[in-house]
MDAnalysis code that builds the backbone (N, CA, C; Angstrom):
import MDAnalysis as mda
import numpy as np

u = mda.Universe.empty(618, n_residues=206, atom_resindex=np.repeat(np.arange(206), 3), trajectory=True)
u.add_TopologyAttr("name", ["N", "CA", "C"] * 206)
u.add_TopologyAttr("resid", np.arange(1, 207))
u.add_TopologyAttr("resname", ["MET", "THR", "THR", "GLU", "ALA", "THR", "VAL", "TYR", "LEU", "VAL", "GLU", "ASP", "ASP", "GLU", "ALA", "VAL", "ARG", "ASP", "SER", "LEU", "GLN", "MET", "VAL", "LEU", "GLU", "SER", "VAL", "GLY", "HIS", "LYS", "VAL", "VAL", "SER", "TYR", "SER", "ARG", "ALA", "ASP", "THR", "PHE", "LEU", "GLU", "ASP", "TYR", "SER", "ILE", "ASP", "MET", "ALA", "GLY", "CYS", "MET", "VAL", "LEU", "ASP", "ILE", "ARG", "MET", "PRO", "GLY", "MET", "ASN", "GLY", "MET", "GLU", "LEU", "GLN", "ARG", "GLN", "LEU", "ASN", "THR", "ARG", "ASN", "SER", "ILE", "LEU", "PRO", "ILE", "ILE", "PHE", "VAL", "THR", "GLY", "HIS", "GLY", "ASP", "VAL", "PRO", "MET", "ALA", "VAL", "ASP", "ALA", "MET", "GLN", "ARG", "GLY", "ALA", "VAL", "ASP", "PHE", "VAL", "GLN", "LYS", "PRO", "TYR", "ARG", "GLU", "GLU", "GLU", "LEU", "LEU", "GLY", "LYS", "ILE", "GLN", "GLN", "ALA", "ILE", "ALA", "ALA", "ASP", "SER", "GLU", "ASN", "ARG", "ALA", "ASP", "LEU", "GLU", "GLU", "LYS", "HIS", "LYS", "ILE", "ARG", "ALA", "LYS", "LEU", "SER", "ASP", "LEU", "THR", "PRO", "ARG", "GLU", "SER", "GLN", "VAL", "MET", "GLU", "LEU", "MET", "ILE", "GLU", "GLY", "LYS", "ALA", "ASN", "LYS", "VAL", "ILE", "ALA", "TYR", "ASP", "LEU", "ASP", "ILE", "SER", "GLN", "ARG", "THR", "VAL", "GLU", "ILE", "HIS", "ARG", "ALA", "ARG", "VAL", "MET", "GLU", "LYS", "MET", "GLY", "VAL", "ARG", "SER", "LEU", "ALA", "HIS", "LEU", "VAL", "ARG", "MET", "VAL", "MET", "ALA", "ALA", "GLU", "GLU", "PRO", "ASN", "ASN", "ASN"])
u.atoms.positions = np.array([
    [0.834, -1.191, 0.000],
    [0.000, 0.000, 0.000],
    [0.879, 1.255, 0.000],
    [1.499, 1.508, -1.093],
    [2.415, 2.632, -1.167],
    [1.913, 3.705, -2.128],
    [0.622, 3.666, -2.477],
    [0.066, 4.645, -3.382],
    [0.224, 6.045, -2.796],
    [0.606, 6.999, -3.645],
    [0.808, 8.373, -3.196],
    [-0.514, 8.988, -2.730],
    [-0.458, 9.690, -1.605],
    [-1.655, 10.344, -1.077],
    [-2.157, 11.381, -2.078],
    [-3.434, 11.302, -2.399],
    [-4.046, 12.148, -3.423],
    [-5.377, 12.666, -2.916],
    [-5.718, 13.900, -3.285],
    [-7.047, 14.429, -3.009],
    [-7.895, 14.182, -4.249],
    [-8.929, 13.356, -4.096],
    [-9.846, 13.068, -5.194],
    [-11.026, 14.017, -5.064],
    [-11.129, 14.928, -5.993],
    [-12.125, 15.994, -5.948],
    [-13.258, 15.665, -6.917],
    [-14.462, 15.473, -6.377],
    [-15.625, 15.139, -7.201],
    [-16.639, 16.275, -7.065],
    [-16.712, 17.103, -8.064],
    [-17.519, 18.330, -8.035],
    [-17.983, 18.644, -9.454],
    [-19.306, 18.819, -9.636],
    [-19.825, 19.032, -10.986],
    [-19.689, 20.476, -11.461],
    [-19.539, 21.428, -10.534],
    [-19.380, 22.833, -10.911],
    [-17.930, 23.062, -11.363],
    [-17.763, 23.327, -12.645],
    [-16.414, 23.433, -13.199],
    [-15.602, 24.548, -12.563],
    [-16.224, 25.704, -12.349],
    [-15.502, 26.838, -11.769],
    [-15.038, 26.514, -10.350],
    [-15.920, 25.928, -9.552],
    [-15.569, 25.550, -8.177],
    [-14.481, 24.481, -8.185],
    [-14.643, 23.516, -9.064],
    [-13.681, 22.416, -9.147],
    [-12.288, 22.918, -9.528],
    [-12.220, 23.742, -10.556],
    [-10.920, 24.249, -11.006],
    [-10.265, 25.141, -9.955],
    [-11.084, 25.964, -9.291],
    [-10.554, 26.869, -8.277],
    [-9.981, 26.091, -7.099],
    [-10.747, 25.093, -6.634],
    [-10.293, 24.308, -5.489],
    [-9.069, 23.478, -5.845],
    [-9.041, 22.941, -7.037],
    [-7.869, 22.167, -7.460],
    [-6.621, 23.044, -7.465],
    [-6.778, 24.273, -7.930],
    [-5.643, 25.190, -7.971],
    [-5.123, 25.486, -6.570],
    [-6.060, 25.702, -5.637],
    [-5.674, 25.986, -4.256],
    [-4.947, 24.786, -3.643],
    [-5.501, 23.605, -3.849],
    [-4.907, 22.394, -3.271],
    [-3.512, 22.137, -3.832],
    [-3.359, 22.317, -5.131],
    [-2.056, 22.088, -5.740],
    [-1.040, 23.149, -5.306],
    [-1.534, 24.348, -5.016],
    [-0.631, 25.427, -4.605],
    [0.009, 25.159, -3.249],
    [-0.644, 24.300, -2.435],
    [-0.066, 23.966, -1.125],
    [0.557, 22.571, -1.132],
    [0.745, 22.017, -2.330],
    [1.516, 20.785, -2.450],
    [0.748, 19.489, -2.557],
    [-0.585, 19.553, -2.624],
    [-1.357, 18.316, -2.735],
    [-1.418, 17.835, -4.180],
    [-1.354, 16.527, -4.344],
    [-1.653, 15.934, -5.639],
    [-3.175, 15.828, -5.745],
    [-3.737, 16.283, -6.855],
    [-5.194, 16.319, -7.007],
    [-5.609, 15.618, -8.300],
    [-6.649, 14.802, -8.208],
    [-7.294, 14.243, -9.388],
    [-8.769, 14.631, -9.282],
    [-9.293, 15.325, -10.288],
    [-10.649, 15.849, -10.188],
    [-11.596, 15.152, -11.164],
    [-12.856, 15.123, -10.771],
    [-13.907, 14.494, -11.569],
    [-15.142, 15.389, -11.554],
    [-15.841, 15.420, -12.677],
    [-17.070, 16.210, -12.755],
    [-18.299, 15.370, -12.453],
    [-18.127, 14.044, -12.441],
    [-19.262, 13.155, -12.196],
    [-18.844, 12.035, -11.233],
    [-19.790, 11.645, -10.399],
    [-19.514, 10.586, -9.429],
    [-19.294, 9.243, -10.103],
    [-20.074, 8.945, -11.134],
    [-19.942, 7.644, -11.786],
    [-18.600, 7.507, -12.501],
    [-18.040, 8.633, -12.964],
    [-16.717, 8.592, -13.596],
    [-15.652, 8.223, -12.573],
    [-15.762, 8.807, -11.369],
    [-14.828, 8.429, -10.306],
    [-14.956, 6.950, -9.987],
    [-16.192, 6.462, -9.910],
    [-16.423, 5.070, -9.537],
    [-15.783, 4.126, -10.551],
    [-15.775, 4.520, -11.799],
    [-15.138, 3.694, -12.831],
    [-13.632, 3.593, -12.605],
    [-13.034, 4.663, -12.084],
    [-11.590, 4.689, -11.837],
    [-11.210, 4.127, -10.473],
    [-12.189, 3.937, -9.599],
    [-11.891, 3.614, -8.210],
    [-11.082, 2.334, -8.069],
    [-10.108, 2.383, -7.157],
    [-9.324, 1.217, -6.772],
    [-9.188, 1.215, -5.253],
    [-9.177, 0.031, -4.649],
    [-9.067, -0.087, -3.197],
    [-7.751, 0.491, -2.695],
    [-6.758, 0.614, -3.584],
    [-5.448, 1.121, -3.185],
    [-5.361, 2.645, -3.206],
    [-6.428, 3.325, -3.639],
    [-6.411, 4.794, -3.640],
    [-6.194, 5.308, -2.227],
    [-5.173, 6.150, -2.048],
    [-4.836, 6.681, -0.727],
    [-4.982, 8.194, -0.725],
    [-5.239, 8.757, 0.452],
    [-5.405, 10.209, 0.590],
    [-6.764, 10.530, 1.165],
    [-7.590, 11.224, 0.388],
    [-8.967, 11.485, 0.807],
    [-9.779, 11.956, -0.388],
    [-11.089, 12.011, -0.200],
    [-11.991, 12.476, -1.244],
    [-12.753, 13.687, -0.747],
    [-12.849, 14.712, -1.603],
    [-13.716, 15.860, -1.338],
    [-14.890, 15.715, -2.302],
    [-16.062, 15.509, -1.748],
    [-17.211, 15.071, -2.543],
    [-18.414, 15.980, -2.346],
    [-18.932, 16.511, -3.445],
    [-20.141, 17.318, -3.395],
    [-21.346, 16.392, -3.215],
    [-22.315, 16.813, -2.428],
    [-23.489, 15.961, -2.213],
    [-24.431, 15.998, -3.405],
    [-24.768, 17.200, -3.862],
    [-25.758, 17.326, -4.945],
    [-25.058, 17.440, -6.290],
    [-25.246, 16.405, -7.124],
    [-24.701, 16.400, -8.474],
    [-25.689, 15.714, -9.403],
    [-25.692, 16.071, -10.676],
    [-26.572, 15.376, -11.626],
    [-26.143, 13.921, -11.779],
    [-27.090, 13.063, -12.090],
    [-26.774, 11.639, -12.183],
    [-26.590, 11.062, -10.792],
    [-25.538, 10.296, -10.594],
    [-25.242, 9.737, -9.274],
    [-24.809, 10.857, -8.334],
    [-25.506, 11.010, -7.203],
    [-25.115, 12.066, -6.260],
    [-24.059, 11.547, -5.282],
    [-23.601, 12.450, -4.438],
    [-22.543, 12.083, -3.523],
    [-22.920, 10.994, -2.539],
    [-24.158, 11.022, -2.071],
    [-24.606, 10.006, -1.118],
    [-24.598, 8.618, -1.748],
    [-25.050, 8.542, -3.000],
    [-25.083, 7.254, -3.683],
    [-23.665, 6.747, -3.940],
    [-22.760, 7.663, -4.288],
    [-21.367, 7.262, -4.484],
    [-20.791, 6.707, -3.187],
    [-21.094, 7.352, -2.074],
    [-20.620, 6.854, -0.783],
    [-21.143, 5.443, -0.516],
    [-22.415, 5.216, -0.807],
    [-22.995, 3.884, -0.589],
    [-22.288, 2.840, -1.468],
    [-22.019, 3.228, -2.719],
    [-21.330, 2.304, -3.625],
    [-19.924, 1.972, -3.109],
    [-19.234, 2.978, -2.610],
    [-17.884, 2.757, -2.082],
    [-17.925, 1.891, -0.829],
    [-18.934, 2.083, 0.000],
    [-19.072, 1.265, 1.210],
    [-19.246, -0.210, 0.859],
    [-19.991, -0.486, -0.218],
    [-20.189, -1.885, -0.624],
    [-18.883, -2.500, -1.114],
    [-17.938, -1.640, -1.504],
    [-16.636, -2.123, -1.973],
    [-15.585, -2.091, -0.852],
    [-16.048, -1.843, 0.359],
    [-15.163, -1.803, 1.530],
    [-14.073, -0.754, 1.409],
    [-14.417, 0.390, 0.815],
    [-13.452, 1.482, 0.687],
    [-13.120, 2.058, 2.059],
    [-11.837, 2.386, 2.249],
    [-11.424, 3.065, 3.483],
    [-10.986, 4.501, 3.183],
    [-11.183, 4.949, 1.947],
    [-10.789, 6.308, 1.568],
    [-11.665, 7.315, 2.308],
    [-11.080, 8.203, 3.122],
    [-11.879, 9.166, 3.878],
    [-12.637, 10.120, 2.937],
    [-13.885, 10.407, 3.299],
    [-14.716, 11.299, 2.492],
    [-15.051, 12.553, 3.289],
    [-14.775, 13.709, 2.688],
    [-15.230, 14.995, 3.222],
    [-16.315, 15.504, 2.281],
    [-17.522, 15.653, 2.783],
    [-18.621, 16.131, 1.953],
    [-18.662, 17.657, 1.934],
    [-18.957, 18.202, 0.761],
    [-19.192, 19.632, 0.608],
    [-20.689, 19.801, 0.389],
    [-21.318, 20.641, 1.216],
    [-22.774, 20.721, 1.221],
    [-23.264, 22.160, 1.166],
    [-24.460, 22.308, 0.593],
    [-25.180, 23.571, 0.695],
    [-25.909, 23.608, 2.028],
    [-26.453, 24.772, 2.387],
    [-27.104, 24.919, 3.693],
    [-28.211, 23.896, 3.903],
    [-29.007, 23.647, 2.864],
    [-30.136, 22.725, 2.995],
    [-29.740, 21.266, 3.039],
    [-28.463, 20.984, 2.839],
    [-28.003, 19.593, 2.791],
    [-27.447, 19.094, 4.115],
    [-27.496, 19.916, 5.157],
    [-26.876, 19.527, 6.431],
    [-27.450, 18.214, 6.969],
    [-28.791, 18.005, 6.983],
    [-29.297, 16.704, 7.451],
    [-28.733, 15.533, 6.636],
    [-28.569, 15.741, 5.333],
    [-27.984, 14.701, 4.487],
    [-26.528, 14.461, 4.880],
    [-25.815, 15.541, 5.186],
    [-24.416, 15.421, 5.570],
    [-24.269, 14.653, 6.882],
    [-25.185, 14.907, 7.808],
    [-25.161, 14.178, 9.081],
    [-25.384, 12.687, 8.829],
    [-26.319, 12.377, 7.933],
    [-26.567, 10.984, 7.565],
    [-25.313, 10.373, 6.939],
    [-24.632, 11.161, 6.101],
    [-23.404, 10.692, 5.454],
    [-22.324, 10.397, 6.487],
    [-22.248, 11.239, 7.531],
    [-21.273, 11.005, 8.598],
    [-21.570, 9.684, 9.305],
    [-22.847, 9.403, 9.509],
    [-23.227, 8.158, 10.165],
    [-22.866, 6.950, 9.306],
    [-22.763, 7.170, 8.005],
    [-22.387, 6.097, 7.080],
    [-20.885, 6.015, 6.886],
    [-20.112, 6.855, 7.611],
    [-18.669, 6.724, 7.586],
    [-17.886, 7.908, 7.065],
    [-18.560, 8.959, 6.563],
    [-17.818, 10.145, 6.131],
    [-17.079, 10.743, 7.326],
    [-15.911, 11.331, 7.081],
    [-15.116, 11.841, 8.194],
    [-15.474, 13.275, 8.567],
    [-16.047, 14.033, 7.625],
    [-16.354, 15.435, 7.926],
    [-17.212, 16.021, 6.813],
    [-17.717, 17.236, 7.046],
    [-18.374, 17.963, 5.967],
    [-18.177, 19.455, 6.188],
    [-18.193, 20.173, 5.080],
    [-18.082, 21.633, 5.134],
    [-19.238, 22.223, 4.348],
    [-19.749, 23.352, 4.838],
    [-20.865, 24.011, 4.176],
    [-20.377, 25.075, 3.198],
    [-21.069, 25.170, 2.077],
    [-20.819, 26.253, 1.121],
    [-21.532, 27.515, 1.621],
    [-20.953, 28.679, 1.448],
    [-19.567, 28.889, 1.010],
    [-18.615, 28.592, 2.169],
    [-17.523, 27.981, 1.876],
    [-16.584, 27.582, 2.928],
    [-15.301, 28.417, 2.852],
    [-14.624, 28.493, 3.978],
    [-13.315, 29.142, 4.003],
    [-12.266, 28.117, 3.561],
    [-11.390, 28.519, 2.678],
    [-10.394, 27.600, 2.150],
    [-9.522, 27.025, 3.262],
    [-9.195, 27.870, 4.266],
    [-8.341, 27.395, 5.359],
    [-9.014, 26.263, 6.122],
    [-10.337, 26.383, 6.310],
    [-11.073, 25.346, 7.028],
    [-11.032, 24.029, 6.267],
    [-11.296, 24.094, 4.964],
    [-11.305, 22.884, 4.154],
    [-9.911, 22.271, 4.078],
    [-8.898, 23.104, 3.916],
    [-7.525, 22.598, 3.849],
    [-7.135, 21.870, 5.136],
    [-7.576, 22.410, 6.269],
    [-7.297, 21.761, 7.551],
    [-7.947, 20.396, 7.651],
    [-9.201, 20.307, 7.203],
    [-9.915, 19.032, 7.252],
    [-9.279, 18.016, 6.309],
    [-8.833, 18.476, 5.153],
    [-8.189, 17.582, 4.193],
    [-6.887, 17.040, 4.767],
    [-6.110, 17.905, 5.400],
    [-4.840, 17.467, 5.988],
    [-5.078, 16.427, 7.079],
    [-6.094, 16.645, 7.894],
    [-6.422, 15.688, 8.954],
    [-6.867, 14.346, 8.359],
    [-7.671, 14.409, 7.283],
    [-8.166, 13.184, 6.654],
    [-7.027, 12.383, 6.036],
    [-6.086, 13.071, 5.388],
    [-4.952, 12.387, 4.774],
    [-4.081, 11.730, 5.847],
    [-3.866, 12.434, 6.960],
    [-3.066, 11.877, 8.060],
    [-3.743, 10.641, 8.646],
    [-5.071, 10.715, 8.813],
    [-5.814, 9.579, 9.358],
    [-5.773, 8.398, 8.401],
    [-5.864, 8.677, 7.104],
    [-5.820, 7.614, 6.104],
    [-4.466, 6.925, 6.111],
    [-3.404, 7.717, 6.225],
    [-2.055, 7.148, 6.261],
    [-1.885, 6.224, 7.468],
    [-2.386, 6.666, 8.616],
    [-2.286, 5.857, 9.835],
    [-3.107, 4.578, 9.708],
    [-4.309, 4.713, 9.140],
    [-5.188, 3.558, 8.981],
    [-4.579, 2.532, 8.036],
    [-3.968, 3.001, 6.942],
    [-3.370, 2.086, 5.975],
    [-2.135, 1.390, 6.553],
    [-1.373, 2.118, 7.358],
    [-0.222, 1.501, 8.017],
    [-0.687, 0.404, 8.969],
    [-1.793, 0.666, 9.670],
    [-2.368, -0.311, 10.588],
    [-2.838, -1.548, 9.823],
    [-3.506, -1.320, 8.684],
    [-3.986, -2.437, 7.873],
    [-2.824, -3.260, 7.321],
    [-1.777, -2.577, 6.898],
    [-0.616, -3.285, 6.355],
    [0.021, -4.161, 7.428],
    [0.095, -3.639, 8.652],
    [0.646, -4.425, 9.754],
    [-0.225, -5.647, 10.035],
    [-1.549, -5.458, 9.982],
    [-2.457, -6.588, 10.196],
    [-2.272, -7.646, 9.118],
    [-2.126, -7.201, 7.871],
    [-1.917, -8.151, 6.772],
    [-0.653, -8.977, 7.012],
    [0.400, -8.324, 7.478],
    [1.657, -9.020, 7.742],
    [1.479, -10.062, 8.845],
    [0.771, -9.656, 9.907],
    [0.554, -10.592, 11.025],
    [-0.292, -11.776, 10.566],
    [-1.363, -11.481, 9.797],
    [-2.242, -12.558, 9.329],
    [-1.504, -13.506, 8.395],
    [-0.564, -12.967, 7.617],
    [0.241, -13.830, 6.743],
    [1.107, -14.765, 7.579],
    [1.683, -14.241, 8.661],
    [2.490, -15.080, 9.548],
    [1.629, -16.152, 10.204],
    [0.428, -15.786, 10.622],
    [-0.469, -16.750, 11.258],
    [-0.861, -17.865, 10.292],
    [-1.055, -17.488, 9.022],
    [-1.458, -18.488, 8.026],
    [-0.320, -19.453, 7.708],
    [0.908, -19.078, 8.070],
    [2.077, -19.921, 7.813],
    [2.265, -20.982, 8.892],
    [1.521, -20.845, 9.988],
    [1.609, -21.845, 11.057],
    [0.901, -23.129, 10.630],
    [1.445, -24.261, 11.056],
    [0.759, -25.533, 10.808],
    [-0.458, -25.622, 11.737],
    [-1.413, -26.513, 11.427],
    [-2.572, -26.668, 12.323],
    [-2.169, -26.953, 13.769],
    [-1.147, -27.801, 13.963],
    [-0.717, -28.127, 15.323],
    [-0.077, -26.918, 15.990],
    [0.719, -26.162, 15.243],
    [1.334, -24.959, 15.794],
    [0.256, -23.945, 16.193],
    [-0.789, -23.864, 15.410],
    [-1.892, -22.954, 15.742],
    [-2.581, -23.380, 17.027],
    [-2.758, -24.688, 17.192],
    [-3.362, -25.201, 18.426],
    [-2.503, -24.860, 19.629],
    [-1.206, -25.092, 19.492],
    [-0.289, -24.799, 20.595],
    [-0.302, -23.305, 20.902],
    [-0.299, -22.474, 19.860],
    [-0.296, -21.026, 20.063],
    [-1.547, -20.574, 20.828],
    [-2.698, -21.108, 20.449],
    [-3.935, -20.729, 21.133],
    [-3.873, -21.045, 22.620],
    [-3.318, -22.181, 22.949],
    [-3.198, -22.566, 24.360],
    [-2.121, -21.739, 25.067],
    [-1.069, -21.387, 24.339],
    [-0.047, -20.491, 24.903],
    [-0.684, -19.155, 25.290],
    [-1.502, -18.619, 24.391],
    [-2.141, -17.323, 24.622],
    [-3.073, -17.382, 25.826],
    [-3.653, -18.559, 26.039],
    [-4.527, -18.726, 27.206],
    [-3.718, -18.802, 28.499],
    [-2.382, -18.852, 28.364],
    [-1.522, -18.864, 29.546],
    [-1.243, -20.236, 30.108],
    [-1.524, -21.271, 29.328],
    [-1.328, -22.628, 29.837],
    [0.147, -23.028, 29.771],
    [0.586, -23.744, 30.761],
    [1.966, -24.221, 30.824],
    [2.177, -25.346, 29.823],
    [3.432, -25.615, 29.506],
    [3.741, -26.643, 28.512],
    [3.161, -28.012, 28.882],
    [3.261, -28.370, 30.159],
    [2.765, -29.691, 30.555],
    [1.245, -29.782, 30.425],
    [0.562, -28.661, 30.623],
    [-0.894, -28.648, 30.467],
    [-1.259, -28.737, 28.988],
    [-0.514, -28.010, 28.150],
    [-0.745, -28.078, 26.705],
    [-0.509, -29.497, 26.209],
    [0.540, -30.124, 26.712],
    [0.850, -31.502, 26.317],
    [-0.301, -32.437, 26.676],
    [-0.846, -32.252, 27.861],
    [-1.969, -33.092, 28.296],
    [-3.207, -32.837, 27.430],
    [-3.515, -31.543, 27.185],
    [-4.710, -31.192, 26.408],
    [-4.652, -31.734, 24.984],
    [-3.449, -31.721, 24.390],
    [-3.307, -32.139, 22.997],
    [-2.842, -33.592, 22.869],
    [-2.620, -34.234, 24.008],
    [-2.177, -35.634, 24.027],
    [-0.874, -35.823, 23.252],
    [0.080, -34.934, 23.530],
    [1.412, -35.027, 22.938],
    [2.436, -34.864, 24.051],
    [3.695, -35.142, 23.745],
    [4.724, -35.034, 24.778],
    [5.066, -33.568, 25.060],
    [5.588, -33.331, 26.244],
    [5.977, -31.976, 26.620],
    [7.113, -31.480, 25.719],
    [7.992, -32.402, 25.325],
    [9.096, -32.025, 24.427],
    [8.544, -31.552, 23.081],
    [7.508, -32.224, 22.592],
    [6.885, -31.819, 21.316],
    [6.258, -30.441, 21.450],
    [5.650, -30.169, 22.586],
    [5.085, -28.846, 22.838],
    [6.178, -27.789, 22.783],
    [7.307, -28.084, 23.408],
    [8.424, -27.124, 23.425],
    [8.913, -26.818, 22.008],
    [8.957, -27.844, 21.169],
    [9.399, -27.660, 19.780],
    [8.399, -26.787, 19.017],
    [7.107, -27.108, 19.165],
    [6.072, -26.314, 18.492],
    [6.065, -24.877, 19.000],
    [6.255, -24.740, 20.293],
    [6.262, -23.396, 20.890],
    [7.413, -22.556, 20.310],
    [8.574, -23.166, 20.183],
    [9.722, -22.451, 19.630],
    [9.471, -22.064, 18.177],
    [8.831, -22.957, 17.427],
    [8.538, -22.664, 16.021],
    [7.512, -21.535, 15.898],
    [6.538, -21.517, 16.778],
    [5.537, -20.441, 16.773],
    [6.226, -19.100, 17.002],
    [7.076, -19.043, 18.001],
    [7.761, -17.796, 18.320],
    [8.653, -17.344, 17.163],
    [9.316, -18.316, 16.517],
    [10.208, -17.993, 15.402],
    [9.409, -17.485, 14.201],
    [8.354, -18.205, 13.839],
    [7.564, -17.827, 12.672],
    [6.864, -16.481, 12.863],
    [6.435, -16.207, 14.087],
    [5.742, -14.956, 14.363],
    [6.715, -13.806, 14.584],
    [7.998, -14.133, 14.735],
    [9.009, -13.090, 14.895],
    [8.938, -12.378, 16.232],
    [8.625, -13.125, 17.308],
    [8.511, -12.518, 18.635],
    [9.429, -13.240, 19.618],
    [9.761, -12.543, 20.697],
    [10.624, -13.128, 21.728],
    [9.898, -13.312, 23.056],
    [8.692, -12.747, 23.149],
    [7.961, -12.876, 24.409],
    [6.510, -13.246, 24.133],
    [5.914, -13.908, 25.105],
    [4.508, -14.283, 24.983],
    [3.617, -13.040, 24.928],
    [3.996, -11.997, 25.674],
    [3.202, -10.767, 25.686],
    [3.134, -10.146, 24.290],
    [4.274, -10.162, 23.581],
    [4.313, -9.623, 22.222],
    [3.433, -10.460, 21.296],
    [3.489, -11.771, 21.454],
    [2.660, -12.659, 20.644],
    [1.174, -12.371, 20.871],
    [0.798, -12.206, 22.125],
    [-0.607, -11.918, 22.452],
    [-1.054, -10.618, 21.790],
    [-0.213, -9.584, 21.845],
    [-0.564, -8.302, 21.236],
    [-0.741, -8.432, 19.726],
    [0.138, -9.209, 19.094],
    [0.046, -9.400, 17.648],
    [-1.247, -10.104, 17.259],
    [-1.586, -11.150, 17.987],
    [-2.797, -11.909, 17.668],
    [-4.039, -11.052, 17.901],
    [-4.034, -10.281, 18.977],
    [-5.164, -9.393, 19.248],
    [-5.313, -8.350, 18.139],
    [-4.188, -7.818, 17.658],
    [-4.221, -6.830, 16.576],
    [-4.782, -7.437, 15.303],
    [-4.382, -8.678, 15.005],
    [-4.853, -9.343, 13.794],
    [-6.337, -9.629, 13.847],
    [-6.862, -9.836, 15.054],
    [-8.288, -10.171, 15.205],
    [-9.189, -8.953, 15.246],
    [-8.587, -7.762, 15.391],
    [-9.401, -6.550, 15.395],
    [-10.026, -6.333, 14.035],
    [-11.320, -5.924, 13.982],
    [-11.941, -5.667, 12.684],
    [-11.282, -4.485, 12.003],
    [-11.249, -4.522, 10.658],
    [-10.705, -3.394, 9.909],
    [-11.647, -2.224, 9.973],
    [-11.090, -0.996, 10.033],
    [-11.902, 0.225, 10.035],
    [-12.113, 0.684, 8.622],
    [-13.327, 0.621, 8.138],
    [-13.620, 1.023, 6.768],
    [-14.147, 2.434, 6.716],
])
């Protein structure tokens, strides 16, 4: 997940879109803009990193529908909605569906820039967390069924002789499996192993 952080701007008003893109690029952001929500959806990839600035009211597919479509694809790209005064109830609903923020038109550029910076930082942290989980889950999948059994009992705090009794194997065999678990998981302490497994079991934040 090394995709460059980008601001995806989806706004049907050409003047507003061009003006905002110019402002964002002037402060160093990479920007890709779209005039229609369905056009963005055609380009969408799960690896898109950064954030999206999305207008709620647009011809064709509106911003709310685009958000719903992205949710079905398990997108984690943060969405900042841009709304007119009458759209505030819709924006609140959008927040409940996972949008990170919204700004009302007319908005101050400094306010929007601040929200975008926060969204990009949060996205970077979230993606780093997901990448770490993927690495841990890959290590867990490399364990043999018996090693997984031993690991589960280790996490429960059971001593080697108890694990041996529970699995009907020798204590020496438990010690061998235990050493392999620690080696494959890349840990030196049981506490570290427990933290890794707990992290891997946490649900992803979409």
